[in-house]
N, C-alpha and C positions, 0 to 999 in steps of 0.2 A: 472507348471510354464508357459508353452506355452499358455494354455488357459487363465490364469490370465493376462499375458502380452498382448495378442491379444485383450482381452476384454478392458483392460485399454487404449490401443492405439486407438481402434475404438471409444471408448467413448470420448477420448481427441480430436480426429479428428472432431467429430460432434460438440463438444463444441466450437472449434475454427472456424469451417466452418459455423455453424448455417444455414443449408439449409432451404430456404423458411421461414426464421424468427423463426426457432425452438429455443425455450427458453433453456438457459444453464441448468436451474434447471430440466426441463423435460428430457433433455438428460442424466444428471447425475443420476436421479432417475431411468430412464429406464435401464441404465448400472448396477445400484445396483440390480434391480429386476432380470435382466439376470444373474448376479453373484450369486444370491440366487438360481435360477432355476438350474444353472450348478453346484452348490455345491462348488463354489469358496469361498463363505462365508456362515456363518450360521446366523440364527436369533439372536443368542447370540452375534455374531460379530457386528450386526447392533446396538444392545443395547449398546455395548462397545463404538462404534464409536459415537453414539448419546451423550453418557456421556462425550466424549472427546471434541466434537465441539459445544455443545449447548450454552455454555457461550460465546464462541468466536463469534458465529454467531449472537446471539441476541445483543451483545455489538456492533458489526459492524453495524447492522441495526440501533441501537440507534445513533451512531456517524453520519451515513449518514442522518438520519432524522433531527438531530440537524443542520447539515451542510445545508440541504435543506431549513430549516426555516431561518437560518442566511442569506443564499443567497437571499431568497425572500425579506427580509427587507433591502437588499443593503449592508450588512456587508462586503462581499468580494470585491464588486465593489468600496466601499469607500477605502478599504485598497489598491487596485490596483492604484487608482487615487492618493492617498496620497503618495504611493511609487514613482510614476512617478514624482510628483512635488518635492519630496525631492531630486531627482537627479539634479534638476535645469537645465534640458536640456542636461546634460552630458550623452552621449550614453553609455559610459563604466560604469558609476555609475548606470545608469538605469538597465543595464544587471545584475550587482552585486546585486542591491536592489531587482530586480524581483526574483532572485534565493533565496535571504534571505527570502523574503515573501513566496516563495514556500516551503522553509524548515520549516517556522513557521506554515504554514497551514498543511503541511504533519505531523508535530509533534502533533498538537492539533486536527486535523480533519481527520487523516489517509491519506495514500497515494492516495486513491481513491478520497477523497475530494479535494486534491491538483490537481490531474490530471483531474478530470471530472468537477469540479465546477470552479476552478481558471483559468484553461487553456482557456476556451471560453471567459472569461472576459478579460484576458490579450490579447487574439487574437483580440477581438473587439477593444480594445484601440490602439493596434499597427496599425490596419487598419485605424482607425480614425486619427492617427498621420501620415498616408501616408508613412509608412516605406516600403522599397522595399522587394521583395519576399525572397531574401537571408537572410536579417536581421530577418524577421518574422520567417523563418524556423529555424534560429539559436536560437532565443529566445524560440521557441516552443520545439525544441529538448532538449535544456538545462533544460527547465522547466519540461519536462517529466522525465528526468533523476533524477533531484533533488527530485521529488515527492516520489521516492522509496528510494534513497540513504539517505534521511533525515528522513525516517519513522522508526527511531530507539529508540528515548529516552523514550517513555512511552509504557506501555503494550498495550494501545488502539491505538497506532500509525499505526498499521498494523495488519491485520487478522492473519498473521503468528506469530506475537509477542504474541497475546492472546492465540492461540493454544498451543504454546510452553510453555508459562508461566503457563498455566493450567496443562499441561502434567507433568511438573517438579515441580509443586507447588511453583513457584517463586512469591513472594509477590510484590505488586505495588512499594513500596519504594526500596526493594532489587533490583528489575529489573532496576529502574531508576538510582540507585547509580552505578550499573555496566555498564550501557549503555550511560550515559550522556557524557563521554569522547569520546567514539566511534562516537556518534552523532555529537559532535562539530567538531571532526576531519573529519568525512565524509562530513559535510557541507562545511568546509573550503577547503579541498582537492578537492572536486567535483567542487566548484566554480572556483578554480585555474586551474584545468585541462580543464574544459569546456571553460573558458576564453582563455586559451592558444590555444585551438583547433579552436575556433570560432572568435577570436578577429578581424580578417580581415573583417568579415561581420558585425561588430558592428560599427555604425556610431559615429563620434566624437560628433556631436551635433544633438539634436532632438527638433523640434519646438513644445512646449507644449501649445501654444495659443489656439489650438482646443479642449483641454480638458475642460470639465465643472467643476464647483465647486464640490468638493467631498461630501459636505453636501446635495447637490441637489438630489443625487441618493438615499438618505435614505427615506424609506416610513414612518418611525416613529423615530424621533430623541431620544425621551425618551426611547423607547425600545432598540434602538441601544446602548445607554449609559448603560442601565441595562444589556445588553447582556455581557458586559465585567465583571460586578459584578457577573453575573450568572455563567460565565465560571470559575471564581475564586472560587466561592462556590462549584461548581461541582468538581473542582480539590481537594479541601479540603475533599470533600466527598469520593473521591477515596482513599485518605490517611487514613482517619478514617476507611473506610471499610476494608482496608488492615489489620488494627490492629485486626479486628474482623473476618477476613477471609470471608468477604461477597463477593460473585461473582461480578466481575466488570460489568457484564451486568445489574445488579440491578441499578447501578448508571448511566451507559451509556444510556440504554433504558429508565429508569425511568426519568432521567434528561431531555432527549429529549422530552418525552411526556409532562412533566411539562412545559417546555419552549414553546412547541407547543400550549398547553392550554392557556398560558399567551398571546402569539402572537395572538391566535384566539379571546380571550376576548377583545383584543384591535383592532379587525377588520383589522389586518395587513395581515393575511394569511387565506386560506380556508383549515381547518384541514383535511377534508376528501380527498381533492385533493392531499395534501402532503402525507397522509397515503397510498392512492391508487397508487401513482407514486413511492413510496419507492421501493427499489430493493428486494422485497420479494423472488424473484427467488434465491437469494443468500442462503436462508435457505435450500431449496431443493438441491441446487448445493453443498453446503458444506457437508451435510449429504450423499447425493448420491455419490459424487466423492470420499469421504473418505471411503465409504463402498467398492467401486471398488478398491481403493488403499489398503485397508486392505486385499483384496484378494492377492495382491502382497506379503504382509507380510506373509500370510498363505502359499504362494508358496515358501517362503524361501529367498526372495530378501533382507529383512532386516538382515537375518543371514549372507549373503555374505558381505553386507556393514559393519556389525558388525565386521567381521574378518579383513577387511581393516582398520577400525578405531582402533581396538585393536593393530594392527601392527604399526599404526602411534603413538599411545600412548606409545608403547614400545621404540620409538625413542625420547620420551620426550613430555611433555604437550604442549610446544610451537609449536613443529612440528605438533602435533595433531590439535591444534587450526587452524593453517594456512591450513592444509590439509582438515579438515572438512569444513572449510569455502569455499574452492575452489570446493570440491566435491558437496556441496550443491548448489553452484552458477551454476556450469555446468549442474547439473541435473535439476535445475530450468529453465535454458535456453532451455533445450531439452524437458522437459516433464511438464513444468509449475510449479510454486513455491508452490502452495497449496498441490498437492500430494507429492511434494518433502519434504516439511516441516514435514509432518506426517511420511513418511518413514524414514527420517533422525532422527526424534525425537525418534522413536522406536529403531533405531540402536544405537544412542548415549546413550539412556537411559540404554541399556544393559551394556554399558561400565562403566557408573557411574561417569563420570566427568561433573559437571554442567557447567564448563567453555565452554565445547563443545556445550552446548545448545545455548549459546550466539553466538558462531562462526557459528552455523547452521542458526540462525536468520539473521545474517549479510550477509551470503552467499545467503540465500533465498530472501532477500530484494534487494540486488544489482545485483545478478546473472541474474534475468529475463530481465535486460536491454540489454542483449546480443542478444536477438531475439525478434521479435514482438509478439510471442505467449508465452513468458516467464511468463507472469502474466495476470490475467483477467483484471486488471486495464489498462494495456497497450493496450489490444485488444479493450476495450471500448473507450479508449483515442484516438486511431487511427480512430475508427469509428466516433467519435465526430468531429475530425479534417477533415475527408473526407467530412462530411456533411457541414462543414464550408468552403470547397473549398481548403483545404491544403492537398495535396497528398504526402505521404511519402512511397516510394517503400520498398519492403522487403529487398533488398540488401542495399539500402541507410540507412535504420534503423540499420540493422545488422552490417554493416561496422562501423557506428558511435558507436554502443554499444560495439563492440569488441575492439575498440581503447580506449574508455574511462573507461570501467568497470574494467578490470584486475588491472591496477595500483591503482585505488581508493580502490578497494577491498583489495588489499595487505596492503596498508597503514592503513586502518581501522582495519583490523585483528591484525596488529602489535600494534595498539593503545590499543586494547583489552588486549593483552599480557602485555603491560606496565602498 
């Protein structure tokens, strides 16, 4: 147990620290190789882990590729300008609309899409509108929170969703039916709590005269219009694929490559540039880190968690749902949500209550917001912001996360029960 825990902690520190630009995938694979050498895991364990995460990882790559192409044609910038103009200069409405846009992007393009693609666009627009630093910080913090709290409704909305759905063999429609209410509740409650906390820093009026026409940012209007149809067709594909138990990555990655080919044929994007800059390190990161985490399972960590979860179940399923959600949330905040989701999937799987799988997802999606290192998306998001001149300190972020996350998490878990 000591060896497995130390190896995991050292690997995690290097993933967060990234000394001299060390890639996260390289660190994770190095940790996995050391785990093999030390006997913490076996080659058979590596095969098991690959079987668990391959679909989730390839689906995630597909979603990011699709997001990158849409971003290149001006899709997200069009949405951001449209959102601002719909507010008619009302600062309070703009705040709410920006969060609704964030929840929409998080649902359809995953939390990373919302955090890494939408955030820079919104930040640029806020600077263009000459909003003060406090206001910009409020919008940015709120947008970062909603990107994770709203990544619940679809299997593809978060990497944690895909991993858990695959592990418990939860179909696309079954997942959606069980999580649509928690998604709506999470979005509404998040917006209310964020507004309550940040309302003093939101201006009453915003001068929109500096914004350009939304259609002027589109590289190809015909492709933009087609993209909405394509997204609808892709969604139908997910539903049909669910009926035939086709892996979600077939549609996510396949759809992204088809759309990339269409955009390339219309000379809107450079396909090899998109493919080269896609986050391929995520593939090695997922497999490598999960191998290291599987060492914790072999050392007995999941057995200890299983005992705690069984004790919660003994007090009733409702107590277990809330308990598992908060355990997953705090573990995600302390040791990152990707290793947490796998450890908790194994622990809850041994108990046999599928409702706990959904509670685990909710905890793993919202819990990371309590610390800057709770999720990979947050680390990348903070890095992007620092490059844009927006500095958020460790304590500033943690204080904000600890105030907002627990009440939102509790209400969302209660909505799952209901």
